[in-house]
MIROSE-680778 format. One record per residue (C-alpha): residue number from 0; residue in one letter; x, y, z. Coordinates in steps of 0.001 Angstrom, whole numbers, plus 500000, padded with zeros to 6 digits. Layout:
BEGIN
R;NUM;A;X;Y;Z $
...
END
This chain:
BEGIN
R;0;M;499990;499916;500154 $
R;1;Q;500856;503420;499029 $
R;2;S;499630;504969;502109 $
R;3;E;501937;504300;504790 $
R;4;P;504996;505716;503734 $
R;5;L;502931;509022;502980 $
R;6;L;501646;509054;506386 $
R;7;L;504741;508031;508131 $
R;8;T;506352;511135;506105 $
R;9;V;503772;513319;507548 $
R;10;T;504144;511628;511364 $
R;11;L;507715;512772;511017 $
R;12;A;507123;516201;509437 $
R;13;Q;504945;516835;512319 $
R;14;Q;508036;515704;515144 $
R;15;V;510292;517835;512927 $
R;16;F;507800;520581;513412 $
R;17;F;507621;520297;516928 $
R;18;C;511028;520055;517300 $
R;19;A;511882;523119;515323 $
R;20;S;509305;525062;517247 $
R;21;W;510742;524265;520319 $
R;22;L;514492;525295;519125 $
R;23;L;512780;528533;518191 $
R;24;A;511158;529057;521719 $
R;25;A;514827;528391;523268 $
R;26;Y;516383;530959;520923 $
R;27;L;513851;533222;521618 $
R;28;R;514313;532704;525698 $
R;29;L;510899;531615;525823 $
R;30;A;511425;528944;529007 $
R;31;R;514839;528310;527235 $
R;32;R;516061;525128;529307 $
R;33;P;512788;523461;529004 $
R;34;A;512430;524187;525465 $
R;35;L;515247;522637;524624 $
R;36;H;514491;519368;526746 $
R;37;W;511340;519373;524540 $
R;38;A;513166;519844;521498 $
R;39;V;515238;516795;522499 $
R;40;A;511997;514632;523000 $
R;41;T;510373;515116;519674 $
R;42;A;513565;514440;518294 $
R;43;W;514088;511009;519849 $
R;44;A;510339;510674;519172 $
R;45;G;510415;511018;515562 $
R;46;L;514105;509024;515227 $
R;47;P;512704;506020;514867 $
R;48;L;510079;507415;512010 $
R;49;G;513164;508736;510050 $
R;50;L;514900;505473;510058 $
R;51;L;511593;503439;509018 $
R;52;L;511464;505518;506015 $
R;53;L;514961;503751;504844 $
R;54;P;514923;501591;501964 $
R;55;H;516755;498839;503865 $
R;56;L;514972;498030;507398 $
R;57;P;516089;496057;510008 $
R;58;S;514384;493100;511221 $
R;59;A;511006;493177;512643 $
R;60;R;512446;492299;516000 $
R;61;W;515447;494546;516059 $
R;62;A;512907;497731;514795 $
R;63;A;510334;497237;517524 $
R;64;V;513441;497722;519906 $
R;65;L;514519;500554;518558 $
R;66;V;510960;502184;518473 $
R;67;N;510347;501578;521861 $
R;68;L;513531;502588;523597 $
R;69;C;513529;505951;521352 $
R;70;W;509782;506458;523109 $
R;71;V;510964;505681;526631 $
R;72;A;514166;508424;525959 $
R;73;S;511464;510874;524534 $
R;74;F;509450;510526;527685 $
R;75;V;512343;510732;529755 $
R;76;A;513665;514335;528063 $
R;77;L;509936;515370;528217 $
R;78;R;509835;514705;532149 $
R;79;R;513176;516430;532719 $
R;80;G;511739;519566;530587 $
R;81;I;509102;519676;532631 $
R;82;Q;510934;519440;536103 $
R;83;A;513028;522700;534243 $
R;84;F;510010;524318;533977 $
R;85;G;508836;523936;537062 $
R;86;H;511674;524778;538884 $
R;87;L;511952;521401;540537 $
R;88;A;515292;519450;541287 $
R;89;Y;515913;517110;538319 $
R;90;S;515407;513496;539264 $
R;91;D;518422;512070;537131 $
R;92;R;519109;508701;538798 $
R;93;E;515305;507935;538569 $
R;94;H;515766;508715;534561 $
R;95;V;519074;506473;534488 $
R;96;V;517219;503460;535823 $
R;97;V;514491;503993;533806 $
R;98;M;516805;503841;530621 $
R;99;L;518759;500963;532073 $
R;100;L;515967;498889;532639 $
R;101;G;514659;499488;528750 $
R;102;L;517596;498288;527554 $
R;103;L;517513;495333;529627 $
R;104;V;514104;494360;528666 $
R;105;A;515034;495622;524787 $
R;106;A;518477;493516;524985 $
R;107;A;516814;490280;526171 $
R;108;V;514044;490641;523874 $
R;109;A;516315;491506;520680 $
R;110;Q;518763;488671;521508 $
R;111;W;516443;485518;523050 $
R;112;G;512734;486370;522800 $
R;113;S;510491;485107;520394 $
R;114;S;507716;487392;521380 $
R;115;K;507584;491071;521360 $
R;116;L;505143;490915;524238 $
R;117;P;507723;491355;527489 $
R;118;L;509234;494277;525006 $
R;119;V;505438;496062;524640 $
R;120;L;504759;495106;528388 $
R;121;G;507983;496544;529764 $
R;122;T;508398;499770;527996 $
R;123;S;504838;500917;528072 $
R;124;L;504560;500413;531725 $
R;125;L;508046;502488;532157 $
R;126;M;506351;505308;529496 $
R;127;A;503396;505293;531654 $
R;128;W;505386;505492;534864 $
R;129;T;507327;508684;533585 $
R;130;L;504317;510206;532285 $
R;131;W;502640;510019;535528 $
R;132;R;505176;511088;537087 $
R;133;C;505346;514116;534598 $
R;134;A;501770;514593;535402 $
R;135;A;502265;514725;539069 $
R;136;E;504970;517251;538813 $
R;137;I;503060;519592;536276 $
R;138;R;500268;519810;538888 $
R;139;S;502674;520215;541808 $
R;140;S;504670;523330;540281 $
R;141;M;501863;524527;538643 $
R;142;Q;499533;525137;541593 $
R;143;A;501171;527750;543489 $
R;144;E;501117;529605;539945 $
R;145;F;497914;529133;538835 $
R;146;G;495535;527466;541250 $
R;147;A;494694;523630;541799 $
R;148;R;491839;523764;538837 $
R;149;V;494066;525017;536411 $
R;150;A;497574;522937;537316 $
R;151;L;495150;520105;536851 $
R;152;W;494107;520887;533226 $
R;153;F;497672;521552;532527 $
R;154;A;498581;518252;533536 $
R;155;L;495703;516204;531704 $
R;156;P;496914;515952;528173 $
R;157;T;500159;514345;529976 $
R;158;M;497884;512031;531950 $
R;159;A;495603;510869;529191 $
R;160;V;498942;509642;527334 $
R;161;A;500010;507779;530575 $
R;162;A;496700;505864;530522 $
R;163;L;497231;505445;526988 $
R;164;M;500772;503772;527848 $
R;165;V;498735;501527;530332 $
R;166;L;496260;500493;528155 $
R;167;R;499121;499327;525552 $
R;168;A;500459;497477;528048 $
R;169;V;496987;495609;528997 $
R;170;A;496328;495034;525436 $
R;171;G;499344;493142;524829 $
R;172;W;498016;490311;526791 $
R;173;L;494612;490113;524844 $
R;174;P;494448;487486;522171 $
R;175;G;495398;488633;518936 $
R;176;S;496210;492087;519888 $
R;177;M;500394;491950;519446 $
R;178;P;500998;493708;516466 $
R;179;A;502386;492860;513547 $
R;180;P;506299;493231;512617 $
R;181;I;506915;497033;512610 $
R;182;E;507244;497517;508866 $
R;183;V;506216;500185;506783 $
R;184;R;504264;497880;504337 $
R;185;A;502143;496522;507277 $
R;186;P;498895;497689;506950 $
R;187;V;498728;497955;511127 $
R;188;H;501348;500345;510928 $
R;189;I;498961;502824;510170 $
R;190;G;497153;502434;513763 $
R;191;M;500758;503198;514991 $
R;192;L;500912;506330;512750 $
R;193;F;498080;507773;514112 $
R;194;A;498409;507260;517436 $
R;195;S;501656;508770;517428 $
R;196;M;500094;511838;515497 $
R;197;A;497901;512111;518233 $
R;198;L;499993;511754;521443 $
R;199;G;502390;514161;519517 $
R;200;V;499694;517132;519483 $
R;201;M;498037;516171;523140 $
R;202;I;501622;516373;524872 $
R;203;N;503092;519485;522666 $
R;204;A;499561;521243;522856 $
R;205;G;499562;520756;526702 $
R;206;L;503445;522000;527017 $
R;207;L;502382;525146;524920 $
R;208;V;499831;526409;527047 $
R;209;M;501568;526070;529821 $
R;210;V;504223;528154;528326 $
R;211;V;502141;530455;527095 $
R;212;G;499987;530671;530343 $
R;213;R;503281;531671;532309 $
R;214;L;504203;534070;529385 $
R;215;V;501177;535913;529584 $
R;216;R;500808;535539;533696 $
R;217;R;504288;537408;533502 $
R;218;L;503118;540096;531377 $
R;219;Q;500166;540333;533605 $
R;220;F;502134;540770;536483 $
R;221;Q;504622;543355;534783 $
R;222;S;502002;545478;533713 $
R;223;E;500311;545379;537150 $
R;224;H;503326;545740;539518 $
R;225;D;506252;548089;540474 $
R;226;A;509217;547053;538246 $
R;227;L;511929;548349;541531 $
R;228;T;509846;546936;544162 $
R;229;G;507366;544328;543192 $
R;230;L;504063;545957;545004 $
R;231;L;501337;546945;543160 $
R;232;G;501155;550039;541098 $
R;233;R;498764;552604;541180 $
R;234;R;496587;551627;538701 $
R;235;P;495809;548114;540032 $
R;236;M;495446;549994;543615 $
R;237;D;493337;552607;542117 $
R;238;K;490881;549448;541055 $
R;239;L;491156;547592;544286 $
R;240;L;489973;551002;546201 $
R;241;H;487069;551548;543821 $
R;242;A;486103;547652;544389 $
R;243;E;486382;548075;548143 $
R;244;A;484174;551125;548185 $
R;245;L;481505;549088;546191 $
R;246;R;481895;546053;548659 $
R;247;Q;481063;548676;551734 $
R;248;A;478378;550314;550147 $
R;249;R;477116;546520;549870 $
R;250;S;478156;545184;553642 $
R;251;G;478723;548097;555414 $
R;252;Q;481629;546837;556553 $
R;253;P;484681;549949;557182 $
R;254;Y;487854;549519;555398 $
R;255;A;491008;551899;555738 $
R;256;L;493696;553244;553652 $
R;257;L;497470;554176;554669 $
R;258;S;499490;556829;552511 $
R;259;L;503157;556694;553841 $
R;260;D;505776;558617;552801 $
R;261;I;509721;558042;553500 $
R;262;D;511065;560852;555234 $
R;263;H;513862;563218;553791 $
R;264;F;513906;560566;550835 $
R;265;K;515792;563299;548865 $
R;266;H;518508;563459;551166 $
R;267;I;519533;559905;550905 $
R;268;N;519767;560383;547219 $
R;269;D;521721;563483;547271 $
R;270;R;523860;561767;550070 $
R;271;C;524427;558433;548988 $
R;272;G;523395;558347;545380 $
R;273;H;520038;557377;543324 $
R;274;A;521674;553733;543576 $
R;275;A;521201;553597;547518 $
R;276;G;517722;555335;547203 $
R;277;D;516332;552258;544846 $
R;278;A;517818;549909;547736 $
R;279;M;515995;551642;550216 $
R;280;L;512825;551650;548331 $
R;281;V;513260;548162;548258 $
R;282;C;513906;547751;551755 $
R;283;V;511025;549492;552757 $
R;284;A;508817;547646;550514 $
R;285;K;509794;544398;552056 $
R;286;A;509145;545768;555655 $
R;287;L;505466;546939;554390 $
R;288;R;504621;543465;552769 $
R;289;R;506187;541432;555750 $
R;290;V;504052;542980;558527 $
R;291;A;500732;543673;556339 $
R;292;R;497963;541050;556676 $
R;293;E;497368;538311;553754 $
R;294;V;494427;539897;552514 $
R;295;D;496091;543566;552924 $
R;296;S;497344;545254;549600 $
R;297;V;500313;547461;549575 $
R;298;A;501267;549587;546339 $
R;299;R;503928;552228;545275 $
R;300;M;502469;554895;543961 $
R;301;G;505401;556774;542925 $
R;302;G;508609;557969;543998 $
R;303;E;508707;557627;548141 $
R;304;E;504989;556850;548450 $
R;305;F;502868;553746;549311 $
R;306;F;499592;552950;549794 $
R;307;V;498116;550207;552266 $
R;308;L;494887;549339;551874 $
R;309;L;493609;547040;554885 $
R;310;P;490003;545953;553931 $
R;311;G;487377;545273;556887 $
R;312;T;489254;547289;559510 $
R;313;D;488165;549828;561417 $
R;314;R;489995;552757;563281 $
R;315;A;491447;550905;566185 $
R;316;G;492792;548239;563666 $
R;317;A;494310;550607;560932 $
R;318;E;496444;552613;564222 $
R;319;Q;497795;549306;565178 $
R;320;A;498673;548416;561679 $
R;321;A;500338;551920;561224 $
R;322;H;502270;551311;564538 $
R;323;R;503422;548139;563297 $
R;324;M;504814;549784;560060 $
R;325;L;506481;552477;562011 $
R;326;D;508258;550292;564229 $
R;327;A;509185;547756;561031 $
R;328;V;510783;550577;559082 $
R;329;R;513014;551763;562052 $
R;330;Q;514365;548285;562272 $
R;331;I;515517;548534;559005 $
R;332;Q;518753;547419;558045 $
R;333;C;519845;547957;554385 $
R;334;P;523717;547123;553844 $
R;335;Q;522854;547785;549854 $
R;336;T;522866;551062;550378 $
R;337;G;526660;551505;551138 $
R;338;C;525560;554339;553917 $
R;339;A;524751;554268;557596 $
R;340;L;521362;555225;557147 $
R;341;T;518714;555223;559640 $
R;342;V;514833;555601;557891 $
R;343;T;511571;556806;559173 $
R;344;I;508508;557095;557316 $
R;345;S;505084;559241;557962 $
R;346;I;501641;557519;557881 $
R;347;G;498499;559256;557155 $
R;348;V;495133;556975;557745 $
R;349;A;491824;557334;556901 $
R;350;V;488931;555050;557783 $
R;351;A;485927;554543;555273 $
R;352;S;483421;553771;558037 $
R;353;A;480543;555863;556219 $
R;354;S;478597;553876;553729 $
R;355;G;478837;555535;550372 $
R;356;E;482118;557642;550771 $
R;357;P;483448;558814;547721 $
R;358;V;486917;557348;546779 $
R;359;Q;488351;560908;546004 $
R;360;D;486707;562011;549637 $
R;361;L;488639;559128;550895 $
R;362;L;491896;560140;548885 $
R;363;R;491887;563628;550261 $
R;364;R;491136;562875;553685 $
R;365;V;494136;560413;553838 $
R;366;D;496711;563258;552076 $
R;367;H;495536;565724;554691 $
R;368;A;496225;563075;557471 $
R;369;L;499784;562499;555783 $
R;370;Y;500421;566027;555441 $
R;371;A;499852;566735;559127 $
R;372;A;501786;563957;560300 $
R;373;K;504593;565520;558199 $
R;374;L;504444;568608;560125 $
R;375;G;504077;567192;563284 $
R;376;G;507491;565982;563636 $
R;377;R;507978;563147;560818 $
R;378;D;508029;559397;562155 $
R;379;R;504908;559237;563353 $
R;380;M;501012;558342;562187 $
R;381;E;497932;560891;561942 $
R;382;C;494402;559861;561587 $
R;383;A;492118;561798;559719 $
R;384;P;488647;562635;561154 $
R;385;P;485724;560574;559919 $
R;386;C;483771;561553;557357 $
R;387;A;480197;562833;558632 $
R;388;P;477271;560698;557058 $
R;389;A;475659;563672;555747 $
R;390;S;478755;564921;553122 $
R;391;A;479042;561099;552375 $
R;392;L;475431;561144;550983 $
R;393;A;476206;564588;549264 $
END
């Protein structure tokens, strides 16, 4: 039949395309180390297909050995790339054991076996084990970044291929289910080629979705966070403030906003340089984030000014949070500045306790409170008077 060589060529072209795509991704530094591993994985998967196009094929037994060993090596390279992508430690000892077991099974079948059942069973189980471990590592490494549900979706293609490898091993025991000799001219070879195409699409599509997902996540993070300190930027904080105002209008629960300014920051830049000023900004940002609650939002609004949004917080809670932040900044040791510096902050506090207070009014009150803290001698906090209900409704 003439369809087998054509289908074999199409399958090989697919693997070449995947390999070239991952090499391009590595060249563009899009997950460089994982992409190089996945390029090697697709090369191992395509190698036996290329050899089967040669005019003189090895015996059926040796062809089966070659195909199965290349598949095992391909899945080992795939898993190593996933470990690199998830910033996990390489399990190279386990990879070596898997490859040695594959070689032992293949060598025994090639030399003394009259049936390919041990080869199919052994290599299928090795590939299923490797893929199942891949899926578990995808879930564990992606869960913290994307959440449990998205991480499960990332792992599903690999889990599906692992299940297919288990079915391949089980099917080898069924009467009449063993494949005929692996030759291009054998009609049964079409099924293997279609399976190779499907598995290649499933695995590489899953990997591509992970890479694109991480890239989009990083771009989103960079657009919403300050490049120097890693805190939220002005626009995300504005959105959070309006969302909190809407939530208060529904529930009536108060929230607080803290405006913080580093005292005499210009003197730090003038005395030690702008690099020292940047280092001090990073140290202050870390101190604020460390003492803030998990539900609090900390943002750098520009220059040396920071905002801290405290959901569900009344005046007493806001004042306690402000004192914690004053103490945390006083204790900062920042050797990166290269100067013996002490740093303090002034804090303005405004509590939105009157339902329906516009965000602009809250911002105006917290600015006045910060100005009062600076006039009062700095290194202190000042709480704005509460907004009157009548003015809030106006």
